[in-house]
ROBA-132020 format. One record per atom (N, C-alpha, C): residue number from 0; residue in three letters; atom name; x, y, z. Coordinates in steps of 0.2 Angstrom, whole numbers, m for minus. Layout:
REM ROBA-132020
+-----+------+------+-------+-------+-------+
: pos : code : site :    c1 :    c2 :    c3 :
+-----+------+------+-------+-------+-------+
: NUM :  ALA :   CA :     X :     Y :     Z :
...
+-----+------+------+-------+-------+-------+
***
This chain:
REM ROBA-132020
+-----+------+------+-------+-------+-------+
: pos : code : site :    c1 :    c2 :    c3 :
+-----+------+------+-------+-------+-------+
:   0 :  MET :    N :    15 :  m291 :   m14 :
:   0 :  MET :   CA :    21 :  m292 :   m17 :
:   0 :  MET :    C :    26 :  m287 :   m14 :
:   1 :  PRO :    N :    32 :  m289 :   m11 :
:   1 :  PRO :   CA :    37 :  m285 :    m8 :
:   1 :  PRO :    C :    40 :  m280 :   m13 :
:   2 :  LEU :    N :    41 :  m274 :   m11 :
:   2 :  LEU :   CA :    45 :  m269 :   m15 :
:   2 :  LEU :    C :    52 :  m270 :   m15 :
:   3 :  MET :    N :    55 :  m272 :    m9 :
:   3 :  MET :   CA :    62 :  m273 :    m8 :
:   3 :  MET :    C :    64 :  m280 :    m8 :
:   4 :  LYS :    N :    70 :  m282 :   m11 :
:   4 :  LYS :   CA :    72 :  m288 :   m11 :
:   4 :  LYS :    C :    78 :  m289 :    m7 :
:   5 :  GLU :    N :    79 :  m295 :    m4 :
:   5 :  GLU :   CA :    85 :  m297 :     0 :
:   5 :  GLU :    C :    92 :  m295 :    m4 :
:   6 :  VAL :    N :    96 :  m292 :     0 :
:   6 :  VAL :   CA :   103 :  m290 :    m3 :
:   6 :  VAL :    C :   103 :  m285 :    m8 :
:   7 :  GLN :    N :    98 :  m281 :    m9 :
:   7 :  GLN :   CA :    98 :  m275 :   m13 :
:   7 :  GLN :    C :   103 :  m270 :   m11 :
:   8 :  VAL :    N :   106 :  m266 :   m16 :
:   8 :  VAL :   CA :   111 :  m261 :   m14 :
:   8 :  VAL :    C :   108 :  m255 :   m17 :
:   9 :  PHE :    N :   108 :  m249 :   m13 :
:   9 :  PHE :   CA :   106 :  m243 :   m15 :
:   9 :  PHE :    C :   111 :  m238 :   m13 :
:  10 :  TYR :    N :   112 :  m232 :   m17 :
:  10 :  TYR :   CA :   117 :  m227 :   m15 :
:  10 :  TYR :    C :   113 :  m221 :   m14 :
:  11 :  ALA :    N :   114 :  m217 :    m9 :
:  11 :  ALA :   CA :   110 :  m211 :    m7 :
:  11 :  ALA :    C :   114 :  m207 :    m3 :
:  12 :  ASP :    N :   112 :  m200 :    m3 :
:  12 :  ASP :   CA :   115 :  m196 :     2 :
:  12 :  ASP :    C :   110 :  m192 :     6 :
:  13 :  TYR :    N :   105 :  m189 :     2 :
:  13 :  TYR :   CA :   100 :  m186 :     6 :
:  13 :  TYR :    C :    93 :  m187 :     3 :
:  14 :  SER :    N :    92 :  m190 :    m3 :
:  14 :  SER :   CA :    86 :  m191 :    m6 :
:  14 :  SER :    C :    85 :  m198 :    m7 :
:  15 :  ARG :    N :    79 :  m201 :    m7 :
:  15 :  ARG :   CA :    77 :  m208 :    m8 :
:  15 :  ARG :    C :    79 :  m210 :   m15 :
:  16 :  PRO :    N :    83 :  m216 :   m15 :
:  16 :  PRO :   CA :    85 :  m218 :   m22 :
:  16 :  PRO :    C :    79 :  m222 :   m25 :
:  17 :  ASP :    N :    79 :  m222 :   m32 :
:  17 :  ASP :   CA :    73 :  m225 :   m35 :
:  17 :  ASP :    C :    73 :  m232 :   m33 :
:  18 :  GLY :    N :    67 :  m235 :   m32 :
:  18 :  GLY :   CA :    66 :  m241 :   m31 :
:  18 :  GLY :    C :    66 :  m243 :   m23 :
:  19 :  PHE :    N :    68 :  m238 :   m19 :
:  19 :  PHE :   CA :    68 :  m239 :   m12 :
:  19 :  PHE :    C :    61 :  m238 :    m9 :
:  20 :  CYS :    N :    59 :  m242 :    m5 :
:  20 :  CYS :   CA :    52 :  m241 :    m2 :
:  20 :  CYS :    C :    51 :  m235 :     2 :
:  21 :  ASP :    N :    46 :  m231 :     1 :
:  21 :  ASP :   CA :    45 :  m225 :     4 :
:  21 :  ASP :    C :    45 :  m225 :    12 :
:  22 :  GLU :    N :    41 :  m230 :    14 :
:  22 :  GLU :   CA :    41 :  m231 :    22 :
:  22 :  GLU :    C :    48 :  m233 :    25 :
:  23 :  ALA :    N :    51 :  m237 :    21 :
:  23 :  ALA :   CA :    58 :  m239 :    24 :
:  23 :  ALA :    C :    63 :  m233 :    23 :
:  24 :  TRP :    N :    62 :  m229 :    18 :
:  24 :  TRP :   CA :    66 :  m222 :    18 :
:  24 :  TRP :    C :    65 :  m218 :    24 :
:  25 :  LYS :    N :    58 :  m217 :    26 :
:  25 :  LYS :   CA :    56 :  m213 :    32 :
:  25 :  LYS :    C :    60 :  m216 :    38 :
:  26 :  ALA :    N :    61 :  m222 :    38 :
:  26 :  ALA :   CA :    64 :  m225 :    44 :
:  26 :  ALA :    C :    72 :  m224 :    44 :
:  27 :  VAL :    N :    75 :  m224 :    39 :
:  27 :  VAL :   CA :    82 :  m224 :    38 :
:  27 :  VAL :    C :    85 :  m217 :    36 :
:  28 :  TYR :    N :    82 :  m213 :    33 :
:  28 :  TYR :   CA :    85 :  m207 :    30 :
:  28 :  TYR :    C :    89 :  m203 :    34 :
:  29 :  ARG :    N :    87 :  m202 :    41 :
:  29 :  ARG :   CA :    92 :  m198 :    45 :
:  29 :  ARG :    C :    98 :  m202 :    46 :
:  30 :  TYR :    N :    99 :  m208 :    46 :
:  30 :  TYR :   CA :   105 :  m212 :    47 :
:  30 :  TYR :    C :   109 :  m211 :    40 :
:  31 :  VAL :    N :   106 :  m212 :    35 :
:  31 :  VAL :   CA :   109 :  m211 :    28 :
:  31 :  VAL :    C :   112 :  m204 :    28 :
:  32 :  PHE :    N :   108 :  m199 :    30 :
:  32 :  PHE :   CA :   111 :  m192 :    29 :
:  32 :  PHE :    C :   117 :  m191 :    34 :
:  33 :  ALA :    N :   116 :  m194 :    40 :
:  33 :  ALA :   CA :   121 :  m193 :    45 :
:  33 :  ALA :    C :   128 :  m196 :    43 :
:  34 :  LEU :    N :   127 :  m202 :    41 :
:  34 :  LEU :   CA :   133 :  m205 :    38 :
:  34 :  LEU :    C :   136 :  m202 :    32 :
:  35 :  ALA :    N :   132 :  m200 :    28 :
:  35 :  ALA :   CA :   135 :  m196 :    22 :
:  35 :  ALA :    C :   138 :  m190 :    24 :
:  36 :  ASN :    N :   137 :  m187 :    30 :
:  36 :  ASN :   CA :   140 :  m181 :    32 :
:  36 :  ASN :    C :   145 :  m182 :    37 :
:  37 :  GLY :    N :   147 :  m188 :    38 :
:  37 :  GLY :   CA :   153 :  m189 :    43 :
:  37 :  GLY :    C :   151 :  m191 :    50 :
:  38 :  ALA :    N :   145 :  m193 :    51 :
:  38 :  ALA :   CA :   144 :  m195 :    58 :
:  38 :  ALA :    C :   147 :  m202 :    60 :
:  39 :  ASN :    N :   149 :  m202 :    66 :
:  39 :  ASN :   CA :   152 :  m209 :    68 :
:  39 :  ASN :    C :   148 :  m211 :    75 :
:  40 :  GLY :    N :   144 :  m207 :    77 :
:  40 :  GLY :   CA :   140 :  m209 :    83 :
:  40 :  GLY :    C :   133 :  m207 :    83 :
:  41 :  TRP :    N :   128 :  m210 :    87 :
:  41 :  TRP :   CA :   121 :  m208 :    87 :
:  41 :  TRP :    C :   118 :  m211 :    93 :
:  42 :  TYR :    N :   115 :  m206 :    96 :
:  42 :  TYR :   CA :   111 :  m209 :   102 :
:  42 :  TYR :    C :   115 :  m214 :   107 :
:  43 :  PHE :    N :   120 :  m211 :   109 :
:  43 :  PHE :   CA :   124 :  m216 :   114 :
:  43 :  PHE :    C :   127 :  m222 :   110 :
:  44 :  ASP :    N :   129 :  m221 :   103 :
:  44 :  ASP :   CA :   132 :  m226 :    99 :
:  44 :  ASP :    C :   127 :  m232 :    99 :
:  45 :  ASP :    N :   121 :  m232 :    99 :
:  45 :  ASP :   CA :   117 :  m238 :    99 :
:  45 :  ASP :    C :   114 :  m240 :    92 :
:  46 :  ARG :    N :   115 :  m235 :    87 :
:  46 :  ARG :   CA :   112 :  m236 :    80 :
:  46 :  ARG :    C :   118 :  m236 :    76 :
:  47 :  ILE :    N :   123 :  m232 :    76 :
:  47 :  ILE :   CA :   129 :  m232 :    72 :
:  47 :  ILE :    C :   134 :  m235 :    76 :
:  48 :  ASP :    N :   137 :  m241 :    73 :
:  48 :  ASP :   CA :   142 :  m245 :    77 :
:  48 :  ASP :    C :   148 :  m241 :    78 :
:  49 :  PRO :    N :   150 :  m240 :    84 :
:  49 :  PRO :   CA :   156 :  m236 :    86 :
:  49 :  PRO :    C :   163 :  m240 :    84 :
:  50 :  LYS :    N :   162 :  m247 :    84 :
:  50 :  LYS :   CA :   168 :  m251 :    82 :
:  50 :  LYS :    C :   169 :  m251 :    74 :
:  51 :  HIS :    N :   164 :  m249 :    71 :
:  51 :  HIS :   CA :   165 :  m250 :    63 :
:  51 :  HIS :    C :   162 :  m243 :    61 :
:  52 :  ASN :    N :   167 :  m238 :    61 :
:  52 :  ASN :   CA :   165 :  m231 :    58 :
:  52 :  ASN :    C :   161 :  m231 :    52 :
:  53 :  GLY :    N :   156 :  m228 :    51 :
:  53 :  GLY :   CA :   153 :  m227 :    45 :
:  53 :  GLY :    C :   148 :  m233 :    43 :
:  54 :  VAL :    N :   145 :  m236 :    49 :
:  54 :  VAL :   CA :   140 :  m242 :    48 :
:  54 :  VAL :    C :   135 :  m240 :    53 :
:  55 :  ALA :    N :   129 :  m241 :    50 :
:  55 :  ALA :   CA :   123 :  m241 :    55 :
:  55 :  ALA :    C :   118 :  m247 :    53 :
:  56 :  ILE :    N :   115 :  m249 :    58 :
:  56 :  ILE :   CA :   110 :  m255 :    57 :
:  56 :  ILE :    C :   103 :  m252 :    59 :
:  57 :  CYS :    N :    98 :  m252 :    55 :
:  57 :  CYS :   CA :    91 :  m250 :    57 :
:  57 :  CYS :    C :    86 :  m254 :    53 :
:  58 :  SER :    N :    80 :  m253 :    55 :
:  58 :  SER :   CA :    75 :  m257 :    52 :
:  58 :  SER :    C :    69 :  m253 :    50 :
:  59 :  ARG :    N :    65 :  m256 :    46 :
:  59 :  ARG :   CA :    58 :  m252 :    44 :
:  59 :  ARG :    C :    53 :  m253 :    50 :
:  60 :  ASN :    N :    49 :  m248 :    50 :
:  60 :  ASN :   CA :    44 :  m247 :    55 :
:  60 :  ASN :    C :    38 :  m251 :    54 :
:  61 :  ASP :    N :    39 :  m258 :    53 :
:  61 :  ASP :   CA :    33 :  m262 :    51 :
:  61 :  ASP :    C :    34 :  m269 :    54 :
:  62 :  GLY :    N :    30 :  m270 :    60 :
:  62 :  GLY :   CA :    31 :  m276 :    63 :
:  62 :  GLY :    C :    29 :  m282 :    60 :
:  63 :  LEU :    N :    24 :  m281 :    55 :
:  63 :  LEU :   CA :    22 :  m287 :    51 :
:  63 :  LEU :    C :    27 :  m289 :    45 :
:  64 :  ARG :    N :    30 :  m284 :    43 :
:  64 :  ARG :   CA :    35 :  m285 :    37 :
:  64 :  ARG :    C :    42 :  m282 :    39 :
:  65 :  PRO :    N :    45 :  m285 :    44 :
:  65 :  PRO :   CA :    52 :  m282 :    46 :
:  65 :  PRO :    C :    57 :  m282 :    41 :
:  66 :  VAL :    N :    61 :  m277 :    40 :
:  66 :  VAL :   CA :    66 :  m277 :    35 :
:  66 :  VAL :    C :    72 :  m274 :    39 :
:  67 :  ILE :    N :    78 :  m277 :    40 :
:  67 :  ILE :   CA :    84 :  m275 :    43 :
:  67 :  ILE :    C :    88 :  m272 :    38 :
:  68 :  MET :    N :    91 :  m266 :    39 :
:  68 :  MET :   CA :    95 :  m263 :    34 :
:  68 :  MET :    C :   102 :  m261 :    37 :
:  69 :  LYS :    N :   107 :  m263 :    33 :
:  69 :  LYS :   CA :   114 :  m261 :    35 :
:  69 :  LYS :    C :   116 :  m255 :    31 :
:  70 :  ILE :    N :   117 :  m249 :    34 :
:  70 :  ILE :   CA :   119 :  m243 :    30 :
:  70 :  ILE :    C :   127 :  m242 :    31 :
:  71 :  GLU :    N :   130 :  m242 :    25 :
:  71 :  GLU :   CA :   137 :  m241 :    26 :
:  71 :  GLU :    C :   139 :  m234 :    22 :
:  72 :  ARG :    N :   144 :  m231 :    25 :
:  72 :  ARG :   CA :   147 :  m225 :    21 :
:  72 :  ARG :    C :   152 :  m228 :    16 :
:  73 :  THR :    N :   151 :  m225 :    10 :
:  73 :  THR :   CA :   156 :  m227 :     4 :
:  73 :  THR :    C :   159 :  m221 :     1 :
:  74 :  ASP :    N :   163 :  m222 :    m4 :
:  74 :  ASP :   CA :   166 :  m217 :    m8 :
:  74 :  ASP :    C :   162 :  m216 :   m14 :
:  75 :  GLU :    N :   157 :  m220 :   m15 :
:  75 :  GLU :   CA :   153 :  m220 :   m21 :
:  75 :  GLU :    C :   148 :  m214 :   m21 :
:  76 :  ASP :    N :   147 :  m211 :   m27 :
:  76 :  ASP :   CA :   143 :  m205 :   m28 :
:  76 :  ASP :    C :   136 :  m208 :   m28 :
:  77 :  ALA :    N :   131 :  m204 :   m25 :
:  77 :  ALA :   CA :   124 :  m206 :   m25 :
:  77 :  ALA :    C :   121 :  m204 :   m32 :
:  78 :  ALA :    N :   117 :  m208 :   m35 :
:  78 :  ALA :   CA :   115 :  m207 :   m42 :
:  78 :  ALA :    C :   108 :  m203 :   m42 :
+-----+------+------+-------+-------+-------+
***
């Protein structure tokens, strides 16, 4: 049974939100933290989109159950 569902929304800044897959968090937490702290570029701009400040696209490290995640900076507070 999958832990995450399509089109779920989570708010986070540095800690894993409730209900977010542990393995997926390990793959994306550095991007979440970077965006939450104002980053606009990453490794030659290949992960954080330089055309859309505050957006990163990354995936879970599982070739059998790939999950692509769009991470966006918002003005919402993390719960």
